Backbone bond lengths (Angstrom), bond angles and torsions (degrees), N, CA, C in turn:
res aa  C-N    CA-C-N  psi(-1)  N-CA   C-N-CA  omega(-1)  CA-C   N-CA-C  phi
1 X - - - 1.443 - - 1.512 108.33 -
2 X 1.300 117.27 135.12 1.455 122.04 179.45 1.513 109.88 -108.02
3 X 1.292 116.62 127.05 1.457 123.00 179.68 1.497 109.52 -98.72
4 X 1.348 118.65 129.46 1.456 121.46 178.56 1.520 109.36 -114.72
5 X 1.339 114.68 148.45 1.434 120.53 174.04 1.518 108.53 -105.23
6 X 1.314 117.40 138.66 1.462 121.80 178.90 1.537 107.52 -89.05
7 X 1.337 116.26 114.64 1.446 121.10 -175.48 1.518 110.82 -128.46
8 X 1.329 115.84 150.12 1.442 120.67 174.21 1.510 108.08 -98.97
9 X 1.325 117.77 116.08 1.470 120.20 -173.34 1.508 112.37 -125.84
10 X 1.332 113.65 164.56 1.459 121.61 172.11 1.501 108.97 -153.55
11 X 1.330 115.37 172.38 1.471 122.36 -177.05 1.524 109.87 55.87
12 X 1.288 117.26 55.73 1.465 121.30 -178.91 1.526 110.14 -76.31
13 X 1.318 115.99 142.75 1.454 121.34 179.46 1.514 109.87 -143.03
14 X 1.326 116.99 135.26 1.466 120.88 179.42 1.532 109.72 -88.34
15 X 1.322 114.42 164.79 1.458 120.62 -178.65 1.519 111.78 -68.80
16 X 1.348 115.66 160.22 1.462 121.32 177.08 1.531 111.72 -106.56
17 X 1.362 118.48 -16.44 1.456 120.60 -179.02 1.536 110.49 -81.61
18 X 1.359 117.86 146.21 1.467 121.05 -173.95 1.533 113.72 -88.89
19 X 1.317 118.45 37.99 1.460 119.55 -179.99 1.529 109.89 -87.78
20 X 1.318 115.46 163.72 1.471 120.65 -176.56 1.504 113.85 -76.56
21 X 1.338 118.14 -13.07 1.473 120.89 172.38 1.517 107.48 -86.61
22 X 1.323 116.15 114.04 1.472 120.54 -175.70 1.540 108.72 -94.18
23 X 1.329 115.26 129.80 1.470 120.15 -176.02 1.532 109.39 -130.13
24 X 1.307 115.60 129.99 1.454 120.24 168.03 1.523 107.79 -119.55
25 X 1.308 116.37 155.95 1.464 120.08 -177.26 1.519 110.72 -134.36
26 X 1.329 114.75 143.23 1.458 122.92 178.37 1.526 108.40 -128.65
27 X 1.321 115.55 147.57 1.457 119.31 164.10 1.531 106.30 -79.68
28 X 1.323 115.99 119.65 1.456 121.33 -173.89 1.502 110.02 -127.64
29 X 1.311 115.56 118.28 1.455 120.74 -178.87 1.531 109.78 47.17
30 X 1.337 118.07 64.35 1.469 123.89 -173.36 1.528 112.02 -42.17
31 X 1.370 116.46 141.07 1.462 125.84 10.05 1.534 113.05 -100.40
32 X 1.324 118.24 54.70 1.455 120.15 178.61 1.516 109.50 -105.39
33 X 1.355 115.79 158.70 1.453 120.53 175.45 1.530 106.21 -128.22
34 X 1.320 115.24 135.11 1.454 121.80 -179.94 1.510 109.26 -109.38
35 X 1.332 116.13 127.73 1.463 121.19 177.91 1.525 108.83 -104.98
36 X 1.317 116.25 127.84 1.470 120.58 173.07 1.510 108.06 -103.89
37 X 1.311 116.40 118.32 1.452 122.73 -175.30 1.513 110.03 -105.77
38 X 1.316 115.90 137.86 1.468 122.95 171.83 1.517 107.10 -130.15
39 X 1.310 115.84 120.80 1.451 119.59 -179.28 1.526 110.92 -89.06
40 X 1.318 115.27 99.09 1.475 120.60 177.33 1.534 111.24 -93.77
41 X 1.322 117.60 11.62 1.463 122.01 178.84 1.527 110.38 -82.13
42 X 1.293 116.98 165.79 1.457 122.22 179.27 1.536 111.58 -85.67
43 X 1.348 116.96 -6.26 1.445 121.50 -179.01 1.532 109.00 -127.27
44 X 1.332 114.51 160.32 1.454 119.98 175.59 1.524 111.22 -70.48
45 X 1.316 115.99 143.08 1.474 122.22 -179.97 1.523 108.60 -99.46
46 X 1.353 115.85 129.71 1.460 119.75 178.01 1.510 112.42 -106.38
47 X 1.333 119.19 -13.42 1.466 121.50 178.39 1.524 108.58 -163.92
48 X 1.327 115.58 154.24 1.474 120.10 174.82 1.515 108.65 -152.41
49 X 1.327 116.01 162.31 1.452 122.57 175.89 1.503 109.19 -135.71
50 X 1.342 117.34 141.06 1.462 122.36 179.48 1.521 110.13 -133.27
51 X 1.333 113.92 157.44 1.453 121.53 170.62 1.521 107.63 -119.87
52 X 1.316 116.07 130.89 1.455 122.18 -177.47 1.518 110.37 -122.90
53 X 1.334 116.98 133.89 1.452 121.81 175.11 1.515 108.16 -104.54
54 X 1.339 114.82 121.74 1.483 121.16 -177.67 1.531 110.34 -105.59
55 X 1.313 115.89 144.55 1.443 122.21 169.32 1.518 107.63 -104.78
56 X 1.330 116.40 143.20 1.450 118.79 -178.53 1.507 112.40 -169.40
57 X 1.315 115.41 -170.86 1.452 121.69 -177.14 1.529 112.09 -65.89
58 X 1.347 117.22 -19.96 1.467 121.14 179.32 1.509 111.12 -101.84
59 X 1.292 118.32 17.34 1.469 121.71 -178.55 1.506 111.51 92.65
60 X 1.336 116.24 -153.84 1.456 122.32 -179.58 1.525 110.54 -92.69
61 X 1.310 115.20 129.23 1.466 120.92 -179.84 1.514 108.83 -124.42
62 X 1.336 116.89 135.31 1.463 121.92 177.43 1.518 109.56 -106.82
63 X 1.320 116.84 131.79 1.451 121.38 -179.50 1.521 109.73 -134.99
64 X 1.333 115.59 143.77 1.458 121.46 178.73 1.529 110.20 -111.40
65 X 1.321 115.20 137.87 1.466 120.95 179.52 1.522 108.89 -132.79
66 X 1.320 115.13 151.41 1.461 118.52 169.16 1.521 109.69 -139.35
67 X 1.307 114.95 156.13 1.469 121.63 177.98 1.516 108.24 -134.88
68 X 1.329 114.79 124.50 1.449 121.13 -179.20 1.514 109.31 -116.80
69 X 1.334 116.65 120.19 1.459 121.25 -179.86 1.525 110.93 -86.88
70 X 1.302 119.19 3.37 1.456 123.22 -176.30 1.551 114.23 -52.05
71 X 1.352 118.76 -42.70 1.481 117.48 -177.50 1.531 113.90 -61.44
72 X 1.350 118.36 -21.23 1.467 119.85 -175.81 1.513 112.78 -114.74
73 X 1.337 118.55 12.85 1.463 119.56 -179.57 1.521 109.17 -63.16
74 X 1.322 115.59 130.49 1.448 121.68 -179.63 1.509 114.04 93.58
75 X 1.348 118.78 -19.94 1.451 120.82 -177.79 1.532 111.50 -66.27
76 X 1.336 117.29 -24.88 1.461 119.33 179.63 1.518 111.80 -67.31
77 X 1.311 117.02 -12.20 1.476 120.80 -178.45 1.522 112.03 -87.44
78 X 1.332 118.39 -8.21 1.463 120.16 -178.18 1.510 108.43 -124.93
79 X 1.305 115.81 173.34 1.467 121.69 177.43 1.537 108.46 -112.07
80 X 1.301 117.70 90.88 1.469 120.41 -176.95 1.534 111.40 -70.75
81 X 1.300 115.82 147.95 1.466 120.19 177.86 1.529 110.55 -102.83
82 X 1.328 117.35 -0.71 1.466 119.43 -179.13 1.527 108.51 -90.16
83 X 1.322 114.93 109.53 1.462 120.19 -167.89 1.510 113.57 -67.09
84 X 1.352 119.51 -28.27 1.447 120.85 -173.10 1.511 113.60 -80.80
85 X 1.325 118.45 -10.17 1.446 121.19 -177.64 1.528 109.12 -80.38
86 X 1.334 117.18 123.10 1.456 121.60 176.65 1.514 109.03 -84.25
87 X 1.314 116.74 112.58 1.456 120.25 -174.42 1.521 109.93 -97.69
88 X 1.311 116.66 114.72 1.445 120.75 177.31 1.514 110.31 -114.20
89 X 1.326 118.23 -50.64 1.427 120.08 -169.84 1.525 108.76 70.23
90 X 1.309 116.76 -170.04 1.454 121.47 178.02 1.548 108.33 -72.83
91 X 1.341 114.74 151.37 1.460 120.31 175.28 1.527 107.24 -84.48
92 X 1.288 116.50 104.78 1.474 121.60 -172.73 1.515 112.61 -75.18
93 X 1.346 117.77 161.52 1.474 120.10 179.96 1.541 109.96 -55.78
94 X 1.334 114.58 136.08 1.463 125.17 179.86 1.526 112.99 73.81
95 X 1.325 117.79 -3.26 1.475 120.42 -179.88 1.511 110.44 -77.60
96 X 1.339 116.25 157.09 1.432 123.49 177.61 1.536 110.07 -125.18
97 X 1.309 116.28 152.97 1.453 120.63 176.45 1.523 108.00 -154.15
98 X 1.310 117.48 155.86 1.445 123.19 175.34 1.531 108.22 -121.86
99 X 1.323 116.08 124.54 1.458 122.05 179.89 1.529 108.20 -115.36
100 X 1.312 115.48 155.77 1.458 120.69 -178.59 1.532 110.05 -133.12
101 X 1.313 115.11 134.29 1.467 121.34 176.18 1.535 108.92 -141.57
102 X 1.319 114.63 162.80 1.461 119.00 -178.62 1.511 111.64 -74.74
103 X 1.309 115.66 139.81 1.450 121.79 177.14 1.527 109.17 -99.85
104 X 1.342 116.61 159.89 1.478 118.94 177.69 1.521 111.04 -59.16
105 X 1.333 115.80 147.95 1.458 120.56 -179.59 1.545 110.39 -60.09
106 X 1.302 116.07 139.93 1.454 121.78 178.34 1.511 115.16 83.58
107 X 1.311 118.40 5.73 1.456 121.49 -178.73 1.522 111.72 -66.16
108 X 1.320 115.86 135.31 1.464 120.88 178.72 1.526 112.60 -119.68
109 X 1.329 117.44 -24.98 1.477 120.09 179.94 1.520 108.90 -159.79
110 X 1.319 115.46 172.51 1.459 123.19 179.80 1.529 107.80 -117.96
111 X 1.352 116.35 129.51 1.456 119.42 -179.01 1.525 112.90 -96.74
112 X 1.349 118.12 -26.52 1.459 119.58 177.37 1.519 110.46 -161.77
113 X 1.342 114.64 152.53 1.480 122.33 174.66 1.506 106.84 -131.58
114 X 1.332 117.38 129.21 1.452 121.60 -178.81 1.509 110.22 -130.32
115 X 1.348 117.23 125.73 1.447 121.75 173.23 1.528 107.47 -79.67
116 X 1.336 115.96 121.64 1.448 121.35 -176.13 1.522 113.44 -98.44
117 X 1.315 117.45 -27.19 1.468 120.44 -176.63 1.527 110.74 -161.58
118 X 1.328 115.24 148.01 1.453 121.75 175.48 1.528 108.34 -137.74
119 X 1.341 115.95 134.84 1.461 121.63 174.38 1.517 108.03 -113.78
120 X 1.322 116.68 133.26 1.468 122.18 -176.47 1.534 111.04 -101.94
121 X 1.334 116.04 166.78 1.465 120.12 -175.27 1.513 113.24 -71.02
122 X 1.332 118.19 -12.52 1.470 120.43 175.56 1.512 112.47 -90.24
123 X 1.337 116.85 4.53 1.449 121.76 179.23 1.526 114.66 89.72
124 X 1.309 117.69 -9.84 1.461 118.87 176.85 1.543 110.01 -80.49
125 X 1.311 115.78 165.68 1.446 120.29 -174.53 1.503 111.02 -155.39
126 X 1.312 116.38 156.75 1.467 122.82 174.91 1.533 107.67 -132.12
127 X 1.326 115.40 149.81 1.459 119.47 176.60 1.510 113.48 115.75
128 X 1.333 114.58 -156.99 1.476 121.56 -175.08 1.528 110.93 -67.11
129 X 1.316 115.38 119.73 1.472 120.42 -175.26 1.536 111.55 -60.83
130 X 1.308 118.25 -39.74 1.470 120.27 -177.37 1.509 111.56 -63.64
131 X 1.330 116.91 -38.84 1.469 120.24 178.37 1.513 111.48 -69.25
132 X 1.333 116.11 -41.09 1.463 120.35 179.10 1.532 110.61 -62.32
133 X 1.321 116.23 -47.70 1.469 119.51 -179.73 1.533 111.05 -63.59
134 X 1.288 117.38 -35.86 1.486 121.29 -179.93 1.532 110.12 -62.79
135 X 1.328 116.76 -41.36 1.456 121.28 179.47 1.510 110.85 -65.08
136 X 1.351 117.22 -46.26 1.444 120.57 179.93 1.540 110.70 -63.69
137 X 1.329 117.11 -38.64 1.454 119.86 178.89 1.523 111.11 -65.69
138 X 1.330 116.52 -39.42 1.460 120.11 177.31 1.511 111.31 -63.94
139 X 1.305 116.72 -38.15 1.481 120.11 177.46 1.535 110.69 -61.36
140 X 1.311 116.52 -39.76 1.478 119.28 -178.59 1.522 111.30 -67.87
141 X 1.330 117.07 -38.70 1.472 119.80 177.44 1.532 109.24 -65.05
142 X 1.330 116.84 -44.97 1.457 120.76 -179.32 1.528 110.54 -64.88
143 X 1.333 115.85 -36.40 1.467 118.86 -177.62 1.524 111.99 -64.94
144 X 1.315 117.92 -29.50 1.454 120.31 177.04 1.533 111.05 -58.02
145 X 1.345 115.24 -37.63 1.467 119.80 177.18 1.513 112.48 -72.10
146 X 1.317 116.19 -38.70 1.475 120.43 175.25 1.533 110.03 -59.13
147 X 1.322 115.69 -44.58 1.462 121.63 -179.13 1.518 110.92 -63.54
148 X 1.340 116.83 -41.37 1.460 120.91 178.69 1.501 111.30 -58.97
149 X 1.328 117.81 -50.94 1.465 121.62 -175.62 1.521 111.48 -72.18
150 X 1.291 117.51 -34.44 1.449 119.74 176.54 1.529 110.50 -61.50
151 X 1.314 114.69 -46.47 1.466 118.60 179.60 1.521 111.84 -64.47
152 X 1.312 116.37 -39.94 1.470 121.27 -176.89 1.527 111.43 -67.44
153 X 1.334 117.40 -46.41 1.458 120.06 -173.28 1.525 113.01 -89.58
154 X 1.322 117.43 -32.16 1.456 118.71 -179.95 1.514 113.39 -79.13
155 X 1.336 115.25 -6.36 1.482 118.35 -179.98 1.530 112.05 -76.66
156 X 1.361 115.53 -20.08 1.472 117.76 178.38 1.511 110.37 -81.47
157 X 1.266 117.36 164.82 1.461 122.75 -178.87 1.516 110.74 -62.13
158 X 1.322 115.72 144.83 1.472 120.75 178.21 1.523 111.02 -66.19
159 X 1.319 117.10 -15.42 1.470 121.12 178.27 1.528 112.15 -94.90
160 X 1.314 116.99 7.31 1.463 121.41 -179.74 1.528 110.32 -64.43
161 X 1.318 116.34 151.66 1.455 120.40 178.49 1.524 110.78 -77.67
162 X 1.322 115.95 161.84 1.455 119.26 176.91 1.521 111.19 -64.05
163 X 1.330 117.64 -29.91 1.459 121.32 177.14 1.531 111.55 -62.34
164 X 1.321 116.78 -35.80 1.450 121.44 177.59 1.535 111.27 -65.26
165 X 1.318 116.74 -38.91 1.475 119.87 176.11 1.514 109.98 -67.90
166 X 1.337 116.65 -40.00 1.468 120.73 -179.39 1.520 109.84 -61.43
167 X 1.314 117.10 -38.68 1.460 121.34 179.25 1.522 110.87 -61.93
168 X 1.311 118.23 -34.36 1.464 122.57 -177.78 1.530 112.02 -71.15
169 X 1.321 117.82 -21.77 1.479 120.07 -178.09 1.519 111.26 -104.08
170 X 1.306 119.35 -6.05 1.462 121.11 179.99 1.528 110.59 -69.90
171 X 1.347 114.54 147.31 1.454 119.69 176.99 1.533 114.06 78.68
172 X 1.333 116.39 8.92 1.456 120.83 178.13 1.539 110.75 49.04
173 X 1.317 117.70 63.39 1.475 120.67 -173.38 1.518 114.39 -63.80
174 X 1.314 117.66 -23.55 1.483 118.57 -178.14 1.499 112.50 -79.56
175 X 1.338 118.70 -32.51 1.472 120.46 -171.02 1.538 113.49 -112.89
176 X 1.320 118.32 -12.03 1.457 119.73 -179.38 1.533 109.95 -66.34
177 X 1.317 115.48 113.38 1.459 120.62 178.53 1.511 114.22 70.72
178 X 1.322 117.18 14.91 1.470 119.67 -175.56 1.533 110.51 -83.83
179 X 1.302 116.09 154.23 1.467 123.15 171.50 1.513 108.46 -116.58
180 X 1.326 116.40 144.81 1.460 121.26 -175.29 1.527 110.35 -126.90
181 X 1.335 115.63 152.54 1.441 121.38 -178.82 1.512 113.29 -80.43
182 X 1.324 116.40 -18.55 1.467 120.21 -178.48 1.512 110.15 -156.48
183 X 1.321 116.30 162.53 1.458 120.84 177.07 1.514 110.37 -64.47
184 X 1.333 116.92 -31.19 1.449 119.25 178.43 1.523 111.42 -66.06
185 X 1.330 115.87 -42.34 1.468 118.46 177.07 1.506 111.98 -61.22
186 X 1.342 115.71 -42.57 1.469 119.60 -179.57 1.538 109.87 -63.81
187 X 1.327 116.67 -44.59 1.459 119.87 -179.61 1.511 111.83 -62.21
188 X 1.349 115.98 -42.35 1.451 120.77 179.17 1.519 111.37 -61.78
189 X 1.349 116.69 -41.40 1.456 121.30 -178.74 1.517 111.15 -64.24
190 X 1.335 117.39 -47.68 1.442 120.72 -179.50 1.537 111.20 -66.17
191 X 1.345 117.67 -36.77 1.446 120.73 -178.94 1.531 110.31 -66.47
192 X 1.310 117.75 -49.10 1.452 120.59 -177.53 1.544 110.60 -66.62
193 X 1.316 116.28 -38.47 1.456 119.74 179.21 1.538 110.00 -62.31
194 X 1.324 115.16 -41.81 1.480 119.68 178.93 1.515 110.82 -65.90
195 X 1.331 117.02 -39.60 1.467 120.29 178.27 1.532 111.41 -60.72
196 X 1.326 116.38 -45.58 1.448 119.50 -179.44 1.509 111.35 -65.20
197 X 1.330 117.52 -42.51 1.457 120.80 175.50 1.520 110.85 -58.27
198 X 1.312 116.63 -42.21 1.469 121.30 -179.27 1.528 110.30 -65.83
199 X 1.334 117.37 -44.94 1.466 119.36 179.03 1.514 111.94 -56.74
200 X 1.335 114.85 -49.73 1.472 119.05 -177.30 1.534 110.66 -63.61
201 X 1.312 117.11 -42.57 1.471 120.96 -179.77 1.509 111.86 -63.23
202 X 1.346 116.23 -46.69 1.469 119.02 -177.69 1.540 111.50 -68.63
203 X 1.311 116.51 -37.78 1.468 119.07 176.06 1.532 110.44 -63.08
204 X 1.348 116.43 -39.48 1.446 120.71 177.22 1.536 111.47 -61.11
205 X 1.315 116.09 -40.68 1.467 120.63 177.95 1.514 111.65 -63.76
206 X 1.335 115.81 -40.15 1.456 119.94 179.70 1.514 111.43 -66.02
207 X 1.326 116.12 -38.44 1.462 120.60 177.69 1.521 110.30 -66.82
208 X 1.355 116.57 -45.44 1.450 121.26 -178.38 1.534 112.05 -61.83
209 X 1.339 116.05 -33.80 1.450 120.21 -179.85 1.522 113.61 -82.50
210 X 1.306 115.96 -5.45 1.459 119.93 179.16 1.513 114.58 82.10
211 X 1.327 117.38 11.13 1.466 119.80 -177.08 1.514 111.99 -75.96
212 X 1.319 117.65 -32.90 1.456 122.54 176.89 1.517 109.90 -138.71
213 X 1.317 115.94 157.40 1.449 120.48 176.00 1.532 109.71 -77.98
214 X 1.333 116.86 156.16 1.444 119.31 -179.72 1.532 112.01 -63.29
215 X 1.343 116.50 -35.03 1.446 118.86 178.65 1.537 111.89 -64.07
216 X 1.333 116.70 -34.59 1.471 121.10 177.33 1.532 109.59 -70.04
217 X 1.344 115.96 -36.56 1.451 118.86 -179.33 1.523 111.84 -65.71
218 X 1.320 116.74 -45.99 1.481 119.60 -179.61 1.551 109.46 -68.27
219 X 1.309 118.60 -35.49 1.453 121.15 176.80 1.511 110.18 -62.13
220 X 1.341 116.72 -43.38 1.465 121.31 179.20 1.504 112.21 -62.39
221 X 1.339 116.52 -43.20 1.457 121.13 178.64 1.529 110.40 -60.32
222 X 1.310 117.06 -47.23 1.453 120.25 -179.12 1.516 111.79 -66.48
223 X 1.358 116.31 -33.01 1.453 119.39 178.28 1.519 111.91 -67.00
224 X 1.350 117.04 -40.82 1.455 121.03 176.78 1.534 110.99 -60.81
225 X 1.308 116.33 -47.36 1.459 119.90 -178.28 1.542 111.32 -65.46
226 X 1.303 116.50 -38.16 1.456 119.73 179.00 1.526 111.77 -66.18
227 X 1.356 116.02 -41.45 1.457 119.34 176.21 1.527 112.35 -62.37
228 X 1.335 115.44 -46.63 1.467 118.36 -179.83 1.545 110.78 -60.45
229 X 1.321 116.76 -38.14 1.455 120.10 -178.00 1.527 112.36 -74.31
230 X 1.326 117.97 -51.52 1.458 120.94 -170.72 1.524 112.84 -78.84
231 X 1.316 116.67 -45.70 1.482 119.64 179.87 1.524 109.66 -73.30
232 X 1.319 117.46 -40.15 1.447 119.96 179.37 1.509 112.52 -59.25
233 X 1.345 117.20 -36.85 1.452 121.03 -178.26 1.509 112.77 -65.17
234 X 1.324 117.23 -23.41 1.469 120.82 -176.60 1.536 111.57 -82.92
235 X 1.306 117.84 -3.66 1.466 120.76 -175.61 1.527 112.00 -126.33
236 X 1.341 117.52 34.03 1.450 120.95 -176.58 1.503 113.79 -97.71
237 X 1.319 118.68 -16.32 1.469 121.41 -173.23 1.505 111.25 -126.70
238 X 1.321 114.02 141.56 1.463 119.30 177.73 1.532 111.12 -73.79
239 X 1.313 115.12 138.10 1.447 121.31 177.11 1.522 110.35 -109.38
240 X 1.321 115.72 161.03 1.470 119.66 179.87 1.516 110.67 -65.08
241 X 1.313 116.39 144.15 1.459 121.81 176.51 1.496 109.84 -73.64
242 X 1.328 117.63 116.45 1.459 121.23 -176.87 1.528 112.52 -115.80
243 X 1.304 116.25 -10.80 1.469 118.92 -176.77 1.521 109.73 -136.09
244 X 1.314 116.38 123.97 1.457 119.64 -178.27 1.522 111.22 -93.55
């Protein structure tokens, strides 16, 4: 499933790089920039990186952005009940999506958009090697947190109550008093811990309001964790480019 944001834009500019992922950019509700993506590739896209040159009151500014769909791969195959989760999945061939990111302060227009790298769902990639490797490395760091929470929560019985799951996430067990080897590891730990807390809290609210049964809530939680663990593991390493 592809989620689109409705934005009011102007000063649209198409990309200059000859890759099959087509990107145009607008200044939308400054200082934001909206990217409209069209996948003209023969394979689904799981991540991309772009460089954008902005014109503004401070002169010309160059900024690099990337978007990785890895955290939500496979979620388009289910019907999640957690409203706050943005479900994208991979950008499939011929699919379109609109993404939004912050633009530099004072931006008035865009002078160029360049696609620097694309990663496909088969693990192959084209573009700047340093950017591609950085995305794969980030996935591996993030996956360590997915693996931690999957092991912690999926170890209990599938018939456990939602209260039992809530007990496992109380007190921020992953980050309380923890030491990390890098800022990226720390950020990944806090992000995943917050996600799990949010899932359990929102599911609890849905059960309390009578919108879903508790058994459905715990099944949904386990399904999310299983998807993050199993599908995420299949997209951690770069594969050789076999199809142009």
